[in-house]
C-alpha positions as CSV (number, residue, x, y, z in Angstrom):
1,M,-0.2,-0.1,-0.2
2,R,2.0,3.6,-0.8
3,E,2.1,5.5,1.8
4,K,0.1,8.4,2.0
5,P,2.3,11.6,0.8
6,F,4.0,14.4,3.7
7,I,4.7,17.3,4.0
8,L,7.5,18.9,7.3
9,V,7.0,22.5,8.1
10,Y,9.5,24.5,10.3
11,P,7.3,27.8,11.3
12,R,8.6,30.5,13.7
13,D,5.7,30.7,15.7
14,M,1.7,29.0,15.5
15,L,0.0,31.9,13.1
16,S,2.8,30.0,10.2
17,S,2.4,26.4,11.4
18,T,-2.2,27.2,10.7
19,A,-2.3,28.4,7.7
20,I,0.3,25.7,6.2
21,T,-1.3,22.8,7.8
22,A,-4.6,23.8,7.4
23,A,-4.0,23.4,3.1
24,A,-2.1,20.7,3.4
25,Q,-5.5,19.3,5.4
26,K,-7.8,20.1,2.5
27,V,-5.7,18.5,-0.1
28,G,-5.2,15.2,2.2
29,V,-1.4,15.5,2.6
30,R,0.2,15.1,6.1
31,A,2.0,17.8,7.6
32,L,4.5,16.7,10.4
33,V,5.7,20.4,12.2
34,D,8.7,20.4,13.9
35,V,9.5,17.1,13.5
36,P,14.2,16.4,14.0
37,P,14.7,15.3,9.9
38,D,16.7,12.7,11.5
39,V,13.8,10.5,12.7
40,V,11.8,11.0,10.0
41,E,12.5,7.5,8.2
42,S,10.3,8.0,5.0
43,T,11.2,11.6,2.1
44,P,8.6,13.8,2.5
45,Q,7.2,15.7,-0.5
46,V,7.6,19.3,0.2
47,V,9.6,20.8,3.7
48,V,9.1,24.7,3.9
49,V,10.6,26.5,6.7
50,E,9.8,30.4,8.1
51,M,13.2,31.9,7.9
52,G,13.9,34.5,10.4
53,S,16.9,37.3,10.9
54,I,20.7,35.7,9.9
55,T,21.8,35.9,13.3
56,E,18.6,33.2,14.8
57,S,20.4,29.7,14.5
58,R,17.3,27.7,14.4
59,W,15.5,27.7,10.5
60,Q,19.0,27.6,9.5
61,D,20.1,24.5,11.2
62,R,16.9,22.7,10.7
63,L,17.5,23.6,7.1
64,R,21.4,22.6,5.9
65,A,20.1,19.3,8.2
66,V,16.7,18.6,6.1
67,R,19.2,19.4,2.9
68,E,21.9,16.6,3.9
69,R,19.5,14.0,4.9
70,W,17.4,14.8,1.2
71,P,19.4,16.7,-1.5
72,S,17.1,16.3,-4.1
73,V,13.6,17.3,-2.0
74,P,11.8,20.4,-2.6
75,V,12.8,23.0,0.4
76,L,10.4,26.3,0.4
77,A,12.2,29.2,2.4
78,F,10.1,32.2,3.5
79,G,10.2,35.5,5.4
80,P,9.9,38.8,4.9
81,H,11.0,40.5,1.9
82,V,12.8,43.1,3.5
83,D,15.8,40.4,4.3
84,T,17.7,40.4,2.0
85,A,21.3,38.8,4.5
86,A,18.1,35.8,5.4
87,R,17.3,34.8,2.2
88,R,20.7,35.0,0.4
89,R,21.4,32.4,3.4
90,A,18.4,30.9,2.7
91,R,19.7,30.4,-1.0
92,H,23.3,29.9,0.2
93,L,22.5,25.8,2.4
94,G,20.7,24.2,-0.7
95,A,16.4,26.1,-0.3
96,T,14.7,25.1,-3.4
97,Q,12.2,28.7,-3.5
98,V,13.2,31.4,-1.7
99,L,9.9,33.3,-1.1
100,S,8.6,36.8,0.5
101,R,5.8,36.2,3.1
102,H,3.1,37.4,1.7
103,R,3.9,35.7,-1.4
104,F,4.9,32.0,-0.2
105,H,0.9,32.8,1.9
106,H,-0.6,33.7,-1.5
107,E,0.6,31.2,-3.7
108,W,1.1,28.5,-0.9
109,P,-2.1,26.8,-1.5
110,Q,-1.5,26.6,-5.7
111,M,3.1,25.3,-4.7
112,L,0.9,22.3,-2.5
113,A,-1.2,21.0,-4.7
114,A,1.9,21.1,-7.7
115,Y,4.2,19.7,-5.2
116,T,1.8,16.6,-3.9
117,A,0.5,15.8,-7.0
118,S,3.2,13.2,-8.3
119,Q,4.7,11.6,-6.0
120,E,6.8,9.7,-8.8
121,D,8.4,13.3,-9.8
122,P,8.1,16.4,-7.9
123,T,10.2,18.4,-8.7
124,G,7.8,18.0,-12.0
125,C,11.2,18.0,-14.8
126,R,9.1,14.3,-16.3
127,D,6.4,16.7,-18.0
128,R,7.4,18.9,-21.2
129,P,7.7,22.4,-20.9
130,S,4.6,24.5,-21.1
131,P,3.1,26.4,-24.6
132,V,4.4,29.5,-22.4
133,A,7.6,28.0,-22.6
134,L,7.9,26.3,-25.8
135,E,7.3,29.6,-27.4
136,G,10.1,31.3,-25.3
137,L,12.5,28.3,-25.7
138,A,11.9,28.5,-30.0
139,L,13.1,32.7,-29.9
140,F,15.6,31.8,-27.5
141,D,16.9,29.0,-30.3
142,R,16.9,32.1,-33.0
143,G,19.0,34.4,-31.2
144,A,15.6,36.5,-30.2
145,Y,16.5,36.9,-26.4
146,Y,14.8,40.0,-25.7
147,E,11.9,39.1,-26.7
148,C,12.3,35.4,-25.1
149,H,12.6,36.7,-22.3
150,E,9.5,37.9,-21.2
151,L,7.4,34.5,-22.0
152,L,10.3,32.1,-19.7
153,E,9.6,34.7,-17.0
154,E,5.7,34.3,-17.2
155,A,6.1,30.6,-17.8
156,W,9.0,31.0,-15.0
157,R,6.6,32.7,-12.5
158,A,3.9,30.5,-13.3
159,E,5.2,27.0,-12.3
160,P,5.6,26.7,-8.9
161,R,8.3,23.5,-8.9
162,P,11.5,22.8,-9.0
163,C,12.0,22.6,-13.1
164,R,11.6,26.6,-12.9
165,D,14.8,27.0,-12.2
166,L,15.2,25.7,-15.6
167,Y,13.5,28.6,-17.0
168,Q,15.2,31.6,-15.1
169,G,18.5,29.7,-16.1
170,V,17.9,29.8,-19.4
171,L,16.3,33.8,-19.1
172,Q,19.3,34.8,-17.7
173,F,22.0,32.6,-20.3
174,G,19.5,34.3,-22.9
175,I,20.3,38.1,-21.3
176,A,23.9,37.4,-21.3
177,M,23.7,36.3,-24.8
178,Y,21.4,39.9,-25.4
179,H,24.4,41.3,-23.4
180,I,27.6,39.6,-25.7
181,R,25.9,41.0,-28.6
182,R,25.7,44.7,-27.7
183,G,29.2,43.9,-26.2
184,H,28.3,45.0,-22.7
185,Y,31.1,42.5,-20.8
186,A,30.3,43.2,-17.2
187,G,26.9,42.6,-17.5
188,A,27.0,39.1,-19.1
189,M,29.1,37.8,-16.9
190,K,26.8,39.0,-14.3
191,M,23.8,36.5,-16.0
192,L,25.9,33.9,-16.6
193,R,26.8,33.6,-12.8
194,R,23.4,34.0,-12.3
195,A,22.2,31.1,-14.7
196,E,24.9,29.1,-13.8
197,H,23.5,29.6,-10.4
198,N,19.9,28.8,-11.0
199,L,20.6,25.5,-14.0
200,R,23.4,23.9,-11.4
201,N,20.4,21.4,-9.3
202,V,18.4,21.4,-12.2
203,P,18.4,17.2,-13.2
204,A,20.6,16.2,-16.3
205,L,17.3,15.9,-18.0
206,C,14.6,18.1,-17.4
207,L,11.2,19.1,-19.5
208,G,12.8,17.2,-21.8
209,I,16.3,19.1,-22.3
210,D,19.9,17.9,-21.9
211,V,20.8,20.7,-18.6
212,A,24.1,18.4,-18.9
213,R,25.0,20.2,-22.1
214,L,23.3,23.3,-21.5
215,R,25.5,23.8,-18.2
216,A,29.0,23.0,-20.8
217,A,27.6,25.8,-23.1
218,L,27.5,28.0,-20.7
219,Q,30.3,27.4,-19.0
220,E,32.0,27.3,-22.5
221,V,29.9,31.1,-22.9
222,R,32.0,31.8,-19.9
223,D,35.3,30.8,-20.4
224,T,35.6,32.4,-24.0
225,L,34.5,35.2,-22.3
226,Q,36.5,35.7,-20.4
227,A,39.7,34.8,-21.9
228,L,38.7,37.8,-24.9
229,G,38.2,40.3,-21.6
230,P,36.0,43.7,-22.0
231,E,38.6,44.9,-24.7
232,R,37.5,42.2,-26.8
233,I,34.2,41.6,-26.9
234,H,33.6,42.1,-29.9
235,E,35.9,38.9,-31.2
236,F,33.1,36.5,-29.1
237,P,32.6,33.4,-32.3
238,E,29.3,33.6,-33.8
239,T,29.2,29.3,-33.4
240,L,29.7,30.1,-29.8
241,F,25.6,31.4,-29.4
242,P,23.7,28.7,-27.9
243,R,20.7,26.7,-29.1
244,I,18.5,24.5,-27.2
245,P,19.5,20.9,-26.5
246,Y,16.9,18.9,-26.4
247,H,17.4,15.2,-25.0
248,V,16.8,12.2,-28.1
249,A,16.6,9.3,-27.2
250,S,18.7,7.0,-28.3
């Protein structure tokens, strides 16, 4: 008999806990609150961690322990949107998504439904790209980087599962190439670093895209650009402008 899906919740107060667990109960999902990761025998569908300030160790210890126990489980961290230091720390500790408190509570029911819809694939990577994303990816392949930005951002905002990082990574890769075409070295390097960060935890195959090859292409672009430097950015070879590497089964 398949085990009933469950989530782990590490709130800072009863108000947050009640709102999170009530949404879980509506979709028939158990919510375990403040249970240490090392005593949980099976794998949760998603973990929610409410952030405190950067000086508070408890939420950071919980997030670190969760990520060590379950490297691939989606982890949502939320807290005040103004506390940028805590948000950066949550990303560094491995949070899949870092959200403002307002956005989290507004979108939590939809996110929970998406994460628990399939126990087989909580990442969403086995799906196909959304129609909007497919249109954006086609524009990327044509080198229409400015035009693809809006569509991929729309796809990213509409997708609550971890596969959304692929949309954002491709979007940022495209902006980097846009900067290269216009000779903006600093802007290109900044966006390449952001794209690399968003793609690093995406599975090697996701949404039908060979992410491992995409990461390799990004690294080649970055290495070539660094070697050229800002003075020779105009020499960047057209052959290195990337296309989306779709996976073709052998």
